[in-house]
Each structure stands twice: as C-alpha cells, then as structure tokens.
Wavefront OBJ file of the C-alpha trace (Angstrom):
o trace
v 97.290 -149.700 80.560
v 95.660 -149.733 77.096
v 97.365 -151.801 74.303
v 98.451 -150.303 70.686
v 98.065 -153.457 68.160
v 96.821 -154.252 64.744
v 93.081 -154.934 63.550
v 91.305 -155.721 60.410
v 88.382 -152.677 60.065
v 85.331 -152.495 57.888
v 85.328 -148.676 57.684
v 82.160 -148.649 54.996
v 79.587 -150.402 53.280
v 81.272 -152.886 50.668
v 84.637 -151.163 51.016
v 87.771 -153.109 50.981
v 88.779 -153.900 54.342
v 92.078 -152.232 55.891
v 94.450 -152.896 58.212
v 94.701 -150.227 61.094
v 96.087 -149.462 64.472
v 93.822 -149.892 67.240
v 93.695 -149.396 70.682
v 92.597 -152.514 72.772
v 92.084 -151.913 76.717
v 92.907 -153.491 79.635
v 90.025 -155.899 81.088
v 87.595 -154.411 83.067
v 85.139 -156.480 85.970
v 84.270 -159.523 84.199
v 86.200 -159.114 81.296
v 89.223 -161.007 79.866
v 92.067 -159.787 77.656
v 92.658 -162.751 75.052
v 96.018 -162.955 72.508
v 94.439 -164.235 69.546
v 96.416 -167.284 67.868
v 94.194 -167.966 64.769
v 90.568 -166.442 63.720
v 88.599 -168.130 60.710
v 87.428 -166.204 57.951
v 83.683 -166.440 58.031
v 80.657 -165.483 55.793
v 79.383 -163.367 58.654
v 82.381 -161.216 58.429
v 81.934 -160.684 55.019
v 77.953 -159.669 55.569
v 79.315 -157.113 58.111
v 81.562 -155.678 55.866
v 78.530 -155.509 53.074
v 76.388 -153.753 55.654
v 74.037 -156.864 55.931
v 74.116 -157.182 59.526
v 74.136 -153.547 60.889
v 75.355 -150.126 59.822
v 77.410 -149.550 63.001
v 80.558 -149.015 61.102
v 83.182 -149.162 61.799
v 83.692 -152.842 62.322
v 86.537 -154.978 63.851
v 86.045 -158.045 61.748
v 86.582 -161.512 63.264
v 84.770 -163.555 65.489
v 85.894 -167.493 64.879
v 89.047 -167.580 67.041
v 91.146 -169.273 69.435
v 93.819 -168.010 71.679
v 95.497 -167.578 75.142
v 94.144 -165.586 78.194
v 96.474 -162.459 78.502
v 94.780 -161.021 81.568
v 91.719 -160.870 83.355
v 89.428 -158.488 85.163
v 87.996 -158.226 88.585
v 85.805 -160.650 89.589
v 87.117 -163.597 86.645
v 87.736 -166.830 88.569
v 86.869 -169.666 85.574
v 89.650 -168.684 83.282
v 93.242 -167.626 84.240
v 96.331 -166.229 82.330
v 97.862 -168.625 79.892
v 94.431 -170.558 79.596
v 93.929 -171.737 75.998
v 90.465 -170.633 74.839
v 87.807 -170.832 72.256
v 85.820 -167.695 71.826
v 82.224 -167.585 71.864
v 79.695 -165.113 70.704
v 76.897 -166.312 72.913
v 77.762 -166.390 76.484
v 74.359 -167.111 78.506
v 73.657 -164.522 81.159
v 71.827 -166.964 83.682
v 69.401 -164.359 84.438
v 67.078 -163.656 81.561
v 63.348 -165.243 80.983
v 65.076 -167.760 78.392
v 67.834 -168.915 80.724
v 65.383 -168.967 83.878
v 63.295 -171.406 81.917
v 66.293 -173.902 81.273
v 66.631 -173.061 77.919
v 70.091 -171.084 78.027
v 71.108 -171.797 74.461
v 68.404 -169.328 73.718
v 69.685 -166.378 75.945
v 68.122 -163.281 75.133
v 70.938 -161.419 76.908
v 74.245 -162.569 75.734
v 76.996 -160.914 77.345
v 79.675 -158.958 75.867
v 82.821 -156.904 76.756
v 81.425 -153.362 78.181
v 84.568 -151.593 77.343
v 84.965 -150.287 73.635
v 88.060 -151.090 71.499
v 88.753 -147.973 69.475
v 91.204 -146.826 66.231
v 93.723 -144.842 67.432
v 92.126 -141.293 67.376
v 89.462 -142.613 69.708
v 86.840 -143.958 67.329
v 84.736 -146.356 69.093
v 84.864 -150.130 66.789
v 82.023 -152.470 66.769
v 83.547 -155.824 67.260
v 81.904 -158.497 65.098
v 79.600 -160.521 67.267
v 80.821 -158.944 70.256
v 84.230 -160.361 69.706
v 86.665 -158.601 67.043
v 89.284 -161.316 66.572
v 91.008 -160.077 63.524
v 93.319 -158.432 65.947
v 96.473 -159.419 68.104
v 94.615 -158.879 71.244
v 90.801 -158.595 71.858
v 88.698 -158.032 75.129
v 85.661 -159.936 75.904
v 82.871 -160.926 78.361
v 84.820 -163.689 80.683
v 81.851 -166.014 79.709
v 83.038 -165.575 75.925
v 86.284 -167.404 76.747
v 85.714 -171.201 77.007
v 88.849 -173.146 78.311
v 89.433 -176.152 76.087
v 92.195 -178.866 75.681
v 95.547 -176.717 74.835
v 96.664 -179.830 72.688
v 94.359 -178.641 70.049
v 95.655 -176.896 67.125
v 94.388 -172.770 67.495
v 93.815 -173.019 63.472
v 91.110 -175.534 63.940
v 89.964 -175.123 67.535
v 88.846 -171.616 66.611
v 86.464 -172.958 64.163
v 84.452 -174.143 66.756
v 83.497 -170.853 67.884
v 80.946 -170.194 65.000
v 80.363 -171.968 61.630
v 81.613 -175.555 62.572
v 79.596 -175.040 66.034
v 76.339 -173.852 63.864
v 76.633 -176.759 61.528
v 77.227 -179.868 64.333
v 74.846 -178.047 66.456
v 72.085 -177.850 63.647
v 72.258 -181.712 63.025
v 72.805 -182.956 66.864
v 71.181 -180.494 69.041
v 68.331 -178.902 66.753
v 67.968 -181.835 64.571
v 68.131 -184.252 67.153
v 69.955 -186.647 64.514
v 70.409 -190.207 66.005
v 71.222 -193.762 65.220
v 69.662 -194.771 61.986
v 68.121 -191.546 61.066
v 68.564 -190.369 57.315
v 69.741 -187.040 56.643
v 69.765 -184.415 53.598
v 71.982 -181.282 53.691
v 71.472 -178.736 51.310
v 74.510 -176.607 50.784
v 78.153 -177.758 51.384
v 80.062 -175.293 52.810
v 81.434 -175.214 56.070
v 78.468 -175.022 57.848
v 76.664 -177.698 55.819
v 79.937 -180.011 55.934
v 79.885 -179.509 59.808
v 76.104 -180.626 59.618
v 77.321 -183.801 57.883
v 79.890 -184.409 60.458
v 77.604 -183.753 63.093
v 74.877 -186.229 61.370
v 77.712 -189.109 61.000
v 78.485 -188.728 64.627
v 75.325 -188.819 65.739
v 75.065 -192.379 63.658
v 72.897 -191.358 61.039
v 73.049 -194.409 58.015
v 71.996 -192.219 55.203
v 73.515 -188.945 54.570
v 72.636 -186.889 51.256
v 74.372 -184.182 50.482
v 73.005 -181.268 48.104
v 74.853 -178.374 46.177
v 75.559 -177.079 42.878
v 79.364 -177.641 42.722
v 80.978 -181.247 41.963
v 84.013 -180.010 43.933
v 81.839 -179.183 47.258
v 80.305 -182.460 46.924
v 83.560 -184.288 46.835
v 84.286 -182.312 50.187
v 81.055 -183.439 51.465
v 81.585 -187.223 51.005
v 84.874 -186.686 53.220
v 82.752 -185.433 56.063
v 80.645 -188.397 55.645
v 77.913 -188.136 53.368
v 76.817 -191.362 51.795
v 75.053 -189.746 48.387
v 75.505 -186.414 46.498
v 73.341 -184.708 44.309
v 74.028 -181.920 42.012
v 71.320 -179.846 42.118
v 72.169 -178.079 38.759
v 71.352 -180.861 36.906
v 68.828 -183.252 39.069
v 65.610 -182.401 40.932
v 67.011 -182.923 44.457
v 63.844 -183.449 46.249
v 62.984 -186.515 43.612
v 66.608 -187.544 44.052
v 66.402 -187.575 47.821
v 63.060 -189.440 47.703
v 64.583 -191.749 45.364
v 67.075 -192.801 47.809
v 65.000 -193.263 50.947
v 62.518 -195.380 49.506
v 60.105 -192.635 48.171
v 59.454 -191.426 51.570
v 62.071 -188.567 52.275
v 64.771 -188.158 54.995
v 64.117 -187.829 59.018
v 65.913 -184.560 59.238
v 66.402 -181.984 56.264
v 69.035 -179.176 57.127
v 69.035 -176.041 54.864
v 72.332 -174.779 55.108
v 71.850 -172.128 52.545
v 68.920 -169.864 53.760
v 67.061 -168.860 50.633
v 63.115 -169.636 49.834
v 64.256 -171.978 47.203
v 66.633 -174.335 49.323
v 63.848 -174.132 52.386
v 61.152 -175.610 49.931
v 63.489 -178.394 49.092
v 64.238 -179.217 52.636
v 60.447 -178.877 53.484
v 59.191 -181.319 50.759
v 62.456 -183.773 50.863
v 61.580 -184.999 54.554
v 59.294 -187.632 55.620
v 56.220 -187.305 57.299
v 56.552 -186.170 60.507
v 60.200 -185.235 59.317
v 62.046 -181.976 60.867
v 63.504 -179.375 58.759
v 66.296 -177.154 60.363
v 67.313 -173.836 59.084
v 70.648 -173.025 59.542
v 71.466 -170.871 56.489
v 71.014 -167.074 57.208
v 68.299 -165.330 54.901
v 68.432 -161.928 53.615
v 66.478 -159.896 55.560
v 63.976 -159.115 52.251
v 63.241 -162.747 51.531
v 60.090 -164.037 51.840
v 58.310 -167.749 51.541
v 55.042 -169.073 50.331
v 54.139 -172.515 51.342
v 50.121 -173.868 51.090
v 48.969 -174.023 54.570
v 47.244 -177.260 53.955
v 51.171 -178.657 53.514
v 52.303 -177.141 56.431
v 49.691 -179.335 58.544
v 49.015 -182.103 56.694
v 53.151 -183.407 56.674
v 53.393 -182.582 60.111
v 56.431 -182.527 61.980
v 58.667 -179.735 63.058
v 60.197 -176.398 61.379
v 63.169 -175.574 63.363
v 65.707 -172.659 63.202
v 68.837 -173.042 64.807
v 70.499 -170.471 66.442
v 74.547 -170.907 66.760
v 73.438 -174.884 66.376
v 71.551 -174.396 69.793
v 74.767 -174.698 71.627
v 75.988 -174.177 75.340
v 79.689 -173.120 74.430
v 80.891 -174.365 77.813
v 79.493 -177.642 77.682
v 79.960 -178.147 73.988
v 83.303 -176.628 73.084
v 85.453 -178.689 75.207
v 83.246 -181.877 74.206
v 84.057 -181.319 70.319
v 87.685 -180.353 70.790
v 88.055 -183.736 72.618
v 86.531 -185.510 69.914
v 88.859 -183.970 67.503
v 91.937 -184.933 69.581
v 90.490 -188.486 69.531
v 90.459 -188.633 65.867
v 86.559 -188.665 65.562
v 86.139 -185.035 64.485
v 88.319 -183.701 61.718
v 88.453 -180.260 62.323
v 91.600 -180.152 60.019
v 89.981 -180.847 56.902
v 87.726 -177.667 57.371
v 90.990 -175.203 57.275
v 91.502 -174.781 53.815
v 94.793 -172.313 54.320
v 95.902 -170.360 56.385
v 96.956 -166.602 55.807
v 98.262 -163.378 57.411
v 96.337 -160.901 58.699
v 96.622 -158.640 55.835
v 95.213 -161.045 53.299
v 91.530 -160.989 54.731
v 90.191 -158.921 51.823
v 91.467 -161.915 49.344
v 90.413 -164.535 51.551
v 86.857 -162.919 51.196
v 87.103 -163.204 47.125
v 88.278 -166.804 47.633
v 85.224 -167.539 49.895
v 82.680 -165.913 47.087
v 84.334 -167.909 44.298
v 83.538 -171.131 46.493
v 87.352 -172.029 46.344
v 87.722 -172.606 50.205
v 86.076 -174.086 53.480
v 87.888 -171.750 55.674
v 90.846 -169.428 55.422
v 92.312 -168.925 58.573
v 94.098 -165.816 59.870
v 97.255 -167.254 62.001
v 98.982 -164.684 64.279
l 1 2 3 4 5 6 7 8 9 10 11 12 13 14 15 16 17 18 19 20 21 22 23 24 25 26 27 28 29 30 31 32 33 34 35 36 37 38 39 40 41 42 43 44 45 46 47 48 49 50 51 52 53 54 55 56 57 58 59 60 61 62 63 64 65 66 67 68 69 70 71 72 73 74 75 76 77 78 79 80 81 82 83 84 85 86 87 88 89 90 91 92 93 94 95 96 97 98 99 100 101 102 103 104 105 106 107 108 109 110 111 112 113 114 115 116 117 118 119 120 121 122 123 124 125 126 127 128 129 130 131 132 133 134 135 136 137 138 139 140 141 142 143 144 145 146 147 148 149 150 151 152 153 154 155 156 157 158 159 160 161 162 163 164 165 166 167 168 169 170 171 172 173 174 175 176 177 178 179 180 181 182 183 184 185 186 187 188 189 190 191 192 193 194 195 196 197 198 199 200 201 202 203 204 205 206 207 208 209 210 211 212 213 214 215 216 217 218 219 220 221 222 223 224 225 226 227 228 229 230 231 232 233 234 235 236 237 238 239 240 241 242 243 244 245 246 247 248 249 250 251 252 253 254 255 256 257 258 259 260 261 262 263 264 265 266 267 268 269 270 271 272 273 274 275 276 277 278 279 280 281 282 283 284 285 286 287 288 289 290 291 292 293 294 295 296 297 298 299 300 301 302 303 304 305 306 307 308 309 310 311 312 313 314 315 316 317 318 319 320 321 322 323 324 325 326 327 328 329 330 331 332 333 334 335 336 337 338 339 340 341 342 343 344 345 346 347 348 349 350 351 352 353 354 355 356 357 358 359 360 361
C-alpha cells in the first residue's frame, strides 16, 4: 500500500526548495523501503536544484543518508526489516562489462529502484542520485542499502554514503596513499577534509591542505593536515615544493574541480606522482596543458568516481573505524537541522560556514 509522507522538492531551475506531500510505494521485487533517520545536505543536492546535473525536474533531493529497513520486496534476502543501513548511490550490477572484468567500482549499469515516487497529484519525481532521502521514507534498490553496525550515530553514518566516501576513497582507493607518502589536498570542504582523513589513515607522513579560507584550513588540521597553505596570499605550487624538499608530493588531490586547481595539483606533484581529481567540474570547463609536460612528468592522472568504492566492502569498514575512534565522522557534522531548513542549509554551504548540515528525522 502506498505511503503518504513529506519530501524536499526542487521544482525548477534555481527555485527555492519546498516541502511537499509525496507518495512512496511499497517495495517491489529487488527493492527495499527505508525509513530515513538522517541525511546530509551535500553540494550535489544544490547542483540538482540549480539544474547543473540535468533538467528532469521535479527532483526529490537528498542522497547522503542512513536509516532502517522498513520493508523488503520479493527476492531480497541480504537485508531485513529493522536493519540499520547506509544508502549508496552506486550499486554494482555484477553483469556489465566493467563488473565482469573485475572492476565493479566502475559499474556502468548501477541499479536503482524501478518504481517512481510521486507528488500527491501523481507527478513522477526524479530522486537525487537514485535515492531521494530528504523524505521520511524512500524506496531504493536493495543493493543500495548497505547494512552497517547499528551502534553508529545516523547523523555521522549517513555521511559515508556520498561526500565522505568520495574523499576517503580518493586518497585510499584512487590515490593509493600509503605509509610514508606525501599528499597535498586542494580544497578543504567535506570531501577535501575526508581526503585528508583518508591520507592520515593510509599512513602519509606529510599532508598539506590548501584553501582560500583560514577557517577551513584550521578544520583541515583537525582532520590530520600537517601543513596548511592559504592560496590567496601564497603560490600553492611553490609552497608545496618548499615543504617537500623541492620535489612535490607523491599524491595531489584536487577536491575543487576547476582548471586552476587541477593545474596546481598537476605541477605540485613529484615526478611519477599521481594526480587525483575528485572535485566535480562544470560542463563548460576546459584545461590546457603542454603535452611535453604530460609526457615528461610521468605518473598518473586519475579521476575518482565515488572514491572508486565498493559500498558493501567499504561502508562497514569505515563505520567500524569510526566506532573504534580512528575516523572522526562526528567532526564533519556542523549542525543538525529539521527537514524544512534545507534551503537555508544551502546558503550556509555557499557561504562556507559548514562542512555538513544534517537533516534529522
């Protein structure tokens, strides 16, 4: 029987979001119904509101979430009602050419629920990243609901579902940061700070944080940065080289995603070093680099999609590290808010006042 509940809707490009009554169906085959407990306000939700992802309005926003399984559809046997889960926006299909080649973190046919959630008048909603978690209830593919230790606080656990996983994975999975490495992270928002935390977990001995905001640089130190650079008044490439004996870092992570920051990451790395792009660029951005520099500097230029993660492997592991006190997810939670405060949370995000506002249900 369909469920009438409330959800945060982006109705048109650039319009303020609104709280509306929505209809959530019971789960069909291979689907689960999740009662959302907490959902982070991520930049991606703002991109949806601004029409920067696509124009499939209206959107049901929210995707960085934790909650409990309320019901399961036919054929679902890996989660059950009452299980505490973190929602993933990638659920490897196991059958596409990437999965069959043993690279499921690149899955090209990630699964989502087949049934639509709708407005009260029957208008189908486009759930953000196939989730739609700014709602008391949501329906997702069973593969998107990853069971984790229920001892974790939902406000912190849900952040693993997107931004924090992207940053941790950029360092540990894509960048392969390991013991003794030097790392630079450009951009110290939620994703960048997660990359700093991931670099610390990986054993990096030097972690250099770069940003334009001294407040964010102080936050970066709390997550494990050993050095900070304010790029407003210092050339970050020169400063990074000075901190690394003139060589540059082993891994340079661009958590902003602009041509300028990418070039900084490219030239701030050591010979044969790795550049990781995890910040999402705008569709109209272009970059111009001398081909000889691309050849002569060697190494690897990588893009990190969702931290190249496997949710069912990585989410439980990071939640366990959190519960052991080795990964401070609570520090990412700047504030908790009600479901009708998402629009103001977007403005705080734009002003750089928060790492994460988290909607608590």
